[in-house]
N, C-alpha and C positions, 0 to 999 in steps of 0.2 A: 612401825613396820614399813612405812613409806620410805624411810631413809635407809633401810637395810639393803645390803647388796645380796640379791638372791640369784643363785646360779642353778640352771638345769644342766646337769652333766650330759654332754652329747655322747650317748651310747649308740647312735645310729638307729634308734628306735622309731617306730612309726607313730608313737603317741606323744612326741615332743611338743607339737603344736597345741594339742588339746590341753596339755599341762600348763603351757605358757599362758594360754587364753584364760584358764581358770585362775591362775595366780594374778593376772592383770585385773580380773573382775574383783579381786580382793584388795586392790590398790597397790599391789607390788609391781615392780618393773624388772622382771627377770631377764637374764641373758642366757643364751645357750653357748656352752664353751667346753673345750678340753684343755684350755690353757692353765698351767699349774698356778701361776700367780693369781689369776682371776678366781680360781677355785679356792685357794688358800685364804684369800682376802674376803671371801663371801661369809655373810653371817649365817645363812641357811643354804642347804644344798638339796636338790631333788635328783634321785637316781631312777629314771624311768626304764622300762624295758618291756618288750613283747617278743614272742618267738621262743627259741630254744636257748638253754643255758650254754650249750657248747658254742653256738654262733655268737652269743652275746659276750661270753668270756673271751673268745678269740678277738672280737672287736676291741674290748677293753685292753687286752694285751697289746694289740697293734697301736693303740693310742697311748700306751704307757700309763694306764690309769690305775691298775690294781693297787700298787704300793702307795700311790698318792691317796687313794680312797681310804686305805687301811690306816693311814697316818692322820686322818682328819680328826679334829677335836670339837668342831662345831656341830650342831644338829644336822643329821643327814636323814632324808626320808626316801626309802626305796619303794617303788610302786610296781605291783604285779611281778613281772620277772625281775625287776629291780630289787624287790624284797627277797625273792628266791636266791638271787646272787649274793645276798648278805650271808647266807648259810654256809655250811661246811662243804656240801657237795649236792649234786643233783643226779639222780639215777635216770638216765635217758635211754630210750630204745634207739639204738644206733644201727640196727641190722634188719630193719623192715619186719617181715612177717614172722621171723623166728622168735621174736619176743625177747631176745637177749638184751640185757641192759648193761651199760657201762657207767661208772661214776665219772662225772665231770667236776673237777675241783672248782670251788667257788671262792668267795672272798674270805670266808671263815670268821666273820665278825659276830655272828650269832650261832648258837649251838644246834640249830635245826638242820635237818636233812630233808631233801626234796625228792619226791617220787611220783609216779603216775597214780592218780587218784583211784581208789577202789570204791566204786559207786554202785555195785550190784546191777540192778535193772535200770538205774538212772542214767540218762545219756551223758556222754562227754562230747564237747567240753561242758563244764559247769558254767552256764551262761545265763545272766539275768540278775534279778534282785534277790538278795538273801539276807537273813538276819545275822548280826554280829553280836556275840555275847562276851562281855568283859570277864576276865579271870583275875585281873589285877587292876588296881587304880592307876590312872595315868593322866597327867594334864592334857594329853592328846585327845582325851574324851570329855573335856570340860563342856558342860551344857549339852551333851549328847546322850539321850536316853539309852539305857541298856536295851539290847535286842533291836536296835535300829537297823533299817535295811540299807545295804550298799550294793553297788553294781559290780558283778564278777564276770570275768571271761578267762577261763583257764582249765587245763587238763592235768596239770601237775600242782602239787601242794606240799607245804612244809608240815612235818609232823608236829604234834603238840610237844613242846619242850620247855625247859626252865625259863627261856626268854619270851615265851608266849604272853602277849597282853590280852588277846581276845581270840575267840574261836568261832567257827561256823561248822555246821554239820550238813554234809551232803554225801550220803552213803556212810561216811564215818567222819568223826571230828578232825578238823585240821586247823592249823594256825592261820587266822585271818589278819592278825596284827602282831608284830613282834617288836621287841625293844631290848637292847643291851647297851648300856652307857649312852653315848650320843647317837647311836644308830637305831632308827625306827624303820618299820616296813609295813605296808598294807598289801595284802593279796588282792583286794578289790581295787577298783579305780575311783579314788575320791573325786577326780576331775570329771567323772561321768555319773556321779552319785547325787546330783541335785544339791539342794540346800544343805542337807546333812553332810555331804561330802565337802562342800565349801566350808562348813563350820570346822570340820576336822583339819583341812588345810590351813585355815586361819589359826587354829590352835597351835599347829606346828610352827607357823611363822611367828607366833608369840611365845614360844617356849623360852 
């Protein structure tokens, strides 16, 4: 792992530094970049994100990143909004109090769709530690007990779909971890999830 080239794709996200620090604690030496050559030559890539899909996708377009990301063949890990952007679309409230939603086209790399969580009497955002239950086996969860707790901060979530690896229930079940081919995503923040999150990041780096 120490000799691998690890790149955190610069999405303009606020959580870039925390991801870099977490990777350094694992012995990696990551760089933050939007450079095509750097990204293509990396052994592993992290796609972080916080905020809204509309703003994040606009930034990706401005940085000419969507087609580059879609063409990647090495393992890519989307975190939080970065995971949501791997999906087909995100239904976002773009009109304030009217509640009207419009679809934001995302990267289309996994089959899930994202929408505002339906939590009943539970507060939004979904914030804090919650259990993650695997529905498929994956090397991403090597040595991680099922129903382990990870740290979440989000109001939108991806539906459970054919590419779901693990789920969490908060009002209703949603995709906590997704994977299709070389693209992985976690709705929770592994970089903020203590030792268990570090183990998941380490598993990703060793895929």
